[in-house]
C-alpha positions in Angstrom: -52.5 62.7 -61.7 -50.6 60.7 -59.3 -53.3 58.4 -58.6 -53.8 57.4 -62.3 -50.1 56.9 -62.4 -50.2 54.5 -59.2 -52.7 52.4 -60.7 -51.0 51.8 -63.9 -47.2 51.3 -62.8 -44.4 50.6 -64.8 -46.6 51.3 -67.8 -47.0 54.2 -70.1 -50.3 56.4 -69.4 -51.1 58.5 -72.4 -51.8 62.4 -72.1 -55.4 61.4 -73.0 -56.0 59.0 -70.1 -54.7 61.8 -67.6 -56.5 64.3 -68.9 -59.8 62.2 -68.7 -59.3 61.8 -65.4 -58.2 65.1 -64.3 -60.7 66.9 -66.1 -64.4 66.5 -66.0 -65.9 66.9 -69.8 -63.6 69.2 -72.3 -60.1 69.6 -70.9 -58.7 73.3 -70.7 -56.7 74.3 -73.9 -53.7 74.4 -71.4 -54.2 70.8 -70.6 -50.7 69.6 -71.7 -48.9 72.7 -70.2 -50.7 72.2 -66.9 -49.8 68.3 -67.0 -46.0 69.3 -67.6 -46.3 71.6 -64.5 -47.9 68.9 -62.4 -45.2 66.2 -63.4 -42.3 68.8 -62.5 -44.0 69.0 -59.1 -44.3 65.5 -58.7 -40.6 64.9 -59.6 -39.8 67.5 -57.0 -41.7 65.5 -54.4 -39.7 61.9 -55.3 -36.5 60.9 -53.8 -33.6 62.2 -55.7 -34.7 64.8 -58.7 -37.5 62.0 -59.5 -36.6 61.9 -63.1 -35.5 58.2 -62.9 -39.1 57.4 -61.0 -41.4 59.5 -63.1 -40.4 58.8 -67.1 -41.5 60.9 -69.9 -42.4 58.9 -72.8 -41.2 60.2 -76.2 -44.5 59.0 -78.0 -46.4 60.9 -75.3 -47.4 60.2 -71.5 -45.5 59.4 -68.3 -44.5 56.3 -66.4 -44.0 55.5 -62.7 -41.6 53.2 -61.7 -42.5 51.4 -59.0 -41.1 48.0 -57.3 -44.0 45.8 -55.5 -43.2 47.3 -52.0 -43.6 51.2 -53.0 -47.4 51.5 -53.0 -50.1 50.2 -50.2 -52.3 48.8 -53.3 -49.6 46.5 -54.6 -48.6 45.5 -51.2 -52.5 44.8 -50.2 -52.7 42.6 -53.5 -49.7 40.5 -52.9 -50.9 40.1 -49.4 -54.3 38.9 -50.3 -53.1 36.6 -53.0 -51.0 35.1 -50.3 -53.9 34.8 -47.9 -55.9 32.8 -50.7 -52.9 30.6 -51.2 -52.4 29.6 -47.6 -56.0 28.9 -47.5 -55.9 26.6 -50.4 -53.3 25.0 -48.7 -54.8 24.3 -45.6 -53.6 26.9 -43.3 -56.4 29.1 -42.5 -54.5 30.6 -39.7 -51.4 31.6 -41.8 -54.2 33.1 -44.3 -55.8 35.0 -41.5 -52.7 36.8 -40.8 -51.9 37.6 -44.3 -55.4 39.3 -44.9 -55.4 41.0 -41.5 -52.2 42.5 -42.8 -53.8 43.4 -46.1 -56.8 45.1 -44.7 -54.7 46.9 -42.1 -53.4 49.1 -44.8 -56.8 50.6 -45.7 -57.4 54.1 -44.0 -61.2 54.1 -44.5 -63.9 52.1 -46.5 -62.8 53.3 -49.8 -59.6 53.7 -51.7 -58.4 57.4 -52.2 -61.1 58.9 -50.2 -61.5 62.2 -51.2 -60.5 62.2 -54.7 -62.7 62.9 -57.4 -63.6 59.7 -59.3 -63.5 60.6 -63.1 -62.7 58.8 -66.0 -60.5 55.8 -65.7 -60.0 56.5 -62.0 -64.0 55.6 -61.3 -63.7 52.3 -62.7 -60.1 51.2 -61.4 -60.7 52.7 -57.7 -64.2 50.9 -57.7 -62.6 47.4 -58.5 -60.0 48.3 -55.7 -62.9 48.9 -53.2 -64.4 45.3 -54.3 -61.2 43.8 -53.8 -61.3 45.1 -50.2 -64.6 43.6 -49.7 -63.8 40.4 -50.9 -60.9 40.2 -48.9 -63.2 41.1 -45.6 -65.7 38.3 -46.7 -62.8 35.6 -47.0 -61.5 36.7 -43.8 -65.2 36.5 -42.1 -65.2 33.0 -43.5 -61.8 32.0 -42.0 -62.8 33.3 -38.6 -65.8 30.8 -38.8 -63.6 28.2 -40.1 -61.2 28.7 -37.1 -64.2 28.7 -34.6 -64.0 32.5 -33.8 -67.3 33.8 -34.5 -67.2 37.0 -32.8 -64.2 38.1 -35.0 -66.3 37.0 -38.1 -69.2 38.9 -37.2 -66.9 42.1 -36.8 -65.5 41.5 -40.0 -68.9 40.6 -41.7 -70.3 43.7 -40.6 -67.4 45.9 -42.1 -68.3 44.4 -45.3 -71.9 44.7 -45.2 -71.4 48.5 -43.8 -69.3 49.2 -47.0 -71.7 47.6 -49.3 -74.9 46.3 -47.9 -76.1 44.9 -51.4 -73.5 41.9 -51.4 -75.2 38.8 -50.3 -71.9 36.8 -49.3 -71.1 39.7 -46.3 -74.6 39.1 -45.0 -74.5 35.3 -45.2 -71.4 35.8 -42.7 -73.2 37.8 -40.6 -76.1 35.3 -40.2 -73.6 32.3 -39.7 -71.9 34.3 -37.0 -75.0 35.1 -35.2 -76.2 31.4 -35.5 -72.4 30.1 -34.1 -72.9 32.7 -31.1 -76.4 31.3 -30.5 -77.9 34.9 -31.3 -81.1 33.8 -33.0 -82.8 37.0 -32.1 -80.1 39.0 -33.7 -80.0 36.8 -36.6 -83.7 37.7 -37.7 -82.8 41.3 -37.2 -79.6 41.3 -39.4 -81.9 39.3 -42.0 -84.2 42.0 -41.5 -81.8 44.8 -42.2 -80.4 43.1 -45.2 -83.9 42.8 -46.6 -84.6 46.7 -45.9 -81.1 47.4 -47.7 -81.9 45.5 -50.8 -85.5 47.0 -50.8 -84.2 50.5 -50.8 -81.0 50.2 -52.9 -82.5 47.7 -55.8 -86.2 47.8 -55.3 -86.3 44.2 -54.5 -85.4 41.6 -51.7 -82.2 39.5 -51.3 -81.6 36.6 -53.4 -83.7 33.7 -52.1 -80.5 31.7 -50.9 -80.1 34.3 -48.2 -83.7 34.1 -46.7 -83.3 30.1 -46.9 -80.1 30.4 -45.1 -82.0 32.6 -42.3 -84.9 29.9 -42.0 -82.4 27.1 -42.0 -80.2 28.3 -39.2 -83.1 29.7 -37.2 -84.6 25.9 -36.6 -81.0 24.4 -36.4 -79.2 24.8 -33.1 -75.5 25.2 -33.7 -73.7 22.1 -33.5 -70.3 22.1 -35.5 -70.3 23.8 -39.2 -73.5 25.1 -40.3 
C-alpha cells in the first residue's frame, strides 16, 4: 500500500486502485476494513501522528503528502533531469556527477525488490526500472565523451546485465571495448548480445548493432567512433 501511495504522491489514490495492487484477483470481503487498518499502521510509523501526511479523502481513497526530497524515486527523477540538462548545456562532467548521484540511490537492479508487482504496481515499477536503465546508458555515453572508456564499459555492463534486450546498452559496451583496444572482447560481447536476443526474442539483435561491431572491428580507434 505504501508503494502505491509513494508512486502517486500528492494525489488521491482510490480504494479500487489500492485493492487492485494489494490483492491478486478478487479482493476479500474485508478489503475496506483491511485498508483502514493498514492506513492506521502507516500513520503510526510516520512523523507525528501521520494524519497530516497520510490524508483520507471524503470521496474515498488516500493521499500521501510528499515534498520533492521525501522519497528516493523523486530525488532520482530530479537528479536525472538535472544531468540531462547539464549535458544539453555542454557540461558532461557536471552531468556525470548528477547521474552518478541519481544511480547511487538504487540498492538493486529493480525498484522495490521483493514486492509483488500486481495491478498498477506492475507498470509503474517497470517504468521506474526503465528510467534507471536509460540513466545508466546516458552515463555510459558521457564517460565515453569524457575519454573514460573503462568507466563507460563498467556502466554499460550494469545496463545490459539488468536488461540484455536493450540495443543501446550493447552499443556502449562495443564502443567502450573499441576505445580500450579490446577487439577480441568486442566480438565476444557481440556474441553475448546475439545469444541474449535469440534466447529472449527468438531473433538476432537489430542490424545496426551488427553493423557497428563490424565497423569498429576494422577501424583502429583514433578519436570519436
